[in-house]
N, C-alpha and C positions, 0 to 999 in steps of 0.2 A: 582623521588620518588615515582612516582604512578600516578593515575589519576588526572585531574585537581582539584587543592586546596588539594590534598594529602588527601581524606576522610579517608583512612585507618592509618593515621600518621605514615608513614613508615619512614619518615625523622628523627624522633626521636625515632624510635624502634630499639635497638640494636639487636634485634633477627631476622633481615632480612637485606639482601645485599642492598636494594633499597635505594636510598638516601644516599649513602656512598662513601668515598674513600678506597680500599681495598688494602693491601700491603701483596703480596704473595711471595714465593720462589718457581719457576716453575721447577727448578732443583733438590730440596731436596727431592722430593717424588712425587706420582702420585694420585691424579692430580696436587697437590701443597702441599708444607710445609708452615708452619707459621713462619716467620723469628723471631729471637730472638729481644725482645723488643716491640713487637706489643703491643700497651697499652691495649688491652682487651684479650690478650692471656690468657691461663690458670695459675692461680696463680695470675694474676695481676688484674683481675675483681672481687672484692669482692662478687658480687651479683652471679656472674656465668653464667648470661643470655645473655650476650654478645657474637655473634661470634668473634672466635679468629682473623680472618682475616681483621677485620675493623680496620681501621688507623684513619679514622675521620668521622663524621657524621652531619646530619644537612644541607643536601644539595638537591635542587631540580632537576637542569638539568645542571650538569657541561659541559660547551662546551668549550673545548680546556684548559687542565691543561700542564703547563710546568716548569721545573726546571731551575733555573739560572745556568749554569754550572760552574761558578767562586764560587759562595758562597752555592750552595744547596738549597736556598730559593725556596719555592714552590708557584706558582701562580694558582688560581682556578677562572676561569670566570665562574659564575653561572647564567643561565636564569632565570629570575624571573617569576613570574605567570602572571600579567598585569600591574603591577606599577613601578617596580623597578628592575634594572640590577645591579649585584655587581662583584667586584673582591675581592676574599679573597685571604690572604697571609699567608703563615707558614714560619717562619725562618727556615734555616737550621739546625740549633741546637735544634728545638724544638722535644720534645718527643713523638707528635702525640696524639690523643685522643679529638683533638677539636671539638667543636659543633657549626656549624656555622649557627645554628638558624632556618632553615625552618622545618616546617612551622609555628613557634612562630612568626618569623619575615620574612619580605620579604625585603631583602636588609637591611637598617636602620631601615626601619618602621616596626611597629606592623602589623600582618597578620590577624590574627583571633581575638583574645581577648586582649584587651590592657593589662589586668591584666598578661597574660602570659609573657609579655615582661620584668617583672621583674625575670625572671626564673635565677638563678644564674649559672654562667659558660659558657654563650654564647660567641662566638667569632665574634665580629662585623666584617663587612666588611673592606677592607682597604679603598675602595671607592665604592659609588655606584652612579646611576644618573636614572632619571625617563624616564618613557616610553612617551617621548613627543616629538616634532619636528620631527616626523618620526621614532624614536628610537623604538625598540621593542625586540631585542636579542641581547646580547653581544656576542662577538666572542673573546676568550683571545688570547694571542700572546705569545712573548718570550723578554727575557732581551736581548739587544744587546750587545753581547760581540765579535764582529768583529773587524778587524784592520783597514778596509777602512774608516771610520769614528770616530776617537778617541773620539772627543767631544761627541758622543752619548754613550760611556761606561756606562753600568748600567741603561740605559734607557729602561722601559718596554712599548711595543706597544700593543694596543687591538683596537678593532673596535665594530660597530654595523652591524649586519647582513642587518636589514631593511633599516635603512638610510644611510648605507656604510660611515659612518663617523667613522675617525681614530684619536685616541688620544696615546699621550705618558705621562709617569710620572716616577719619581724616588722614591724609598723608602730610606728614611734616619731614623733611629732608629725606625723601624716598623711603620712609617707613610708616607704617599705619599706626595711628593713635586713636583713641576714643572710640574703641568698637563698642557699639550699643546695641543691643537687641530692641527692636522696635514692634515686634508682633504685638503685643498686646496694646501698644500704644495707638497702633494704627487699626485695631478691629473696629470694623465700620458699625457694629451694634445694628439695632432696629431689626433683627432677624436676618441679616445680611452677613456674609461671610466671603474672605477670600480665599480661593483654594486654586492649586495648579498655577501658580504665578508664572506666565509664560514671558512676560516683557514688562518694561518700565517704558515710560514716554517722556518727552521733554517738549514743551511749547515755545514760542518764540520769545516769550518772557523769561524762561529760564525755569518756569514751575514743573514740578513733577507729577507723572501719572502712574499708576499701576494697573496691569492689565491681568486678569486670569483668562484660563482656556474655557471657561463657561460664558464668555461674552461680556464679562462685566469690566467696566473701566472706572477707577477711582482716581480723584485729585488730593494731593496730599495738601491739606490746609491747617493754617494755625487754630488751635483749639483753647478757647477762652475758659477760665476756670473762675468760678465765684469765688467770693472772699470766703477765707476759712480753709481753702484747699492749698495754699501756699506756705512755704517755711514761716515759722514764727520765731519770735525772740521776745522773752518777757511778755508773751500773749500778743505781741503786734506783728503783724505781717510784714516782712522786711523785703527789700529790693537785694537780694543775695548774691547777683549775677557777678559780681567783681566788676560792674561797670559804672562809670560816673554818668548816671541817666539824667541827674537834675542840672548838671553843668557847673557844679560849685567848686570843681577841682579836687573832689574827694570821692573815693569810692564811697557808694551808697551804703547807709547803715539804716536800723530800723526807726530812726526818727526822720528820715528824708522824705520828702515828697515826691510823688511820682512825676514823671515828666509834664510839665503845663502846669503843676500845681496839685494841689488836692492830695489827701491822704491815700494810702493803699487800701482802697476798700473793694476793688475788683481787679482781678490782676491775671496775667498769664504768669505761670510760677516761674518766679525767678526776676522777671522784670515786669514792672507795674503799668497800668495804663490808665488814663482818666476815664472815668466810668462814661462809656457810650462813644469814646473818641479813642482809636487805636494809635498810639504813637511809636510804640516799639513791641515786638513779638519775640519771644524766647522760642527755642526749639523744641517746644512742646507741641505736636504735630496730631492731627486726625484726619479723618478720610472724608471726601465728599463724593458721592455717587453721581456719575454723569448718566443721565437718562438717554437712551438710544431712540432715535426718532423711529416711528413705524413707517412703512412703506405704505403710500397711499394709492398708488397706481401700480398696476400688474406691468411687469416687463417681460420680455421674452424668457422663456425656460431656458436654462443653461445647457449648452450641448453636452454630450455624452463626454466629449474630451475635457470640456471644462469640469465637469463633474469628478472625471477620473483625476484630474491634476488637483483638485482641491482634496480628494481622498488622499492623494499621495502626499500632500502637503500637511495633512493632519498632524499634529505634534507627538511623536513618541519620543519623549525625554529621557527614557530608560538608557543607562549606559549601553553602546553597542554591544551586539551578542547576548544580551538578557532577552530571554522569552518567557511567555507564560508557560506555565507547568499545566 
């Protein structure tokens, strides 16, 4: 939204594009047209002072926004100034015009003047967390809509750039639930590590990827667990996911077979599989490293201007105004 602490109040100023989410139609006119229904478009803004292209405002530094491809819900990860990181949420059915609070608030906390926090019409974040334990800059992700891990359907993933911690949650009736830290679960092992998580990715099938600033890309995949690693009851591994996996009309118990027949001798913890045949997978996930192809032919050296742009685009994810001592 501007310099550190937003000294010019851009986040709350509807006459500037800074600190905003814009909604434009790039095909309707040059350089763009205003889509019908924009909340501050001509005729819809009584004061007439707002820019027509603004869809939402009160943001500091959104770092990765995404839509849920199934519901149209919109997730905005907004990097805080120095104390709070936040995830904002807009239902797919919402008409726009939300004020997410910056710089009146940073996350769920008052930022400048406590009296300003009583400003009506602010939309609080879905969730926020403090800049402690190495955290300093949120990286937004995606809602999982792939087919490989059915139990993760509807789960939103996000991370912190500085601490490289990864979490997931679900949204139910506009509130978050099932907040789970996945950092240890998603540790790649084998001498590899994830650091400085700069982005997530989503492929055409809805499977998710994690990118770090070192150039590594990892795919979130199901991790199988050998017998003995799943919950047991009376010494027997159980299908304890609360699902009728074998189709007998009852929630599975320790004496049920896995889907397709056969005892629980090899499992994804919580949901069983037939040895060698994956039938259902729970949200116990791992990471698969994707190899980068080496260039086999030399291309032209980048121009000085291109090198300058690359340097300018190098990601410094620290809050605005924070510099090295």
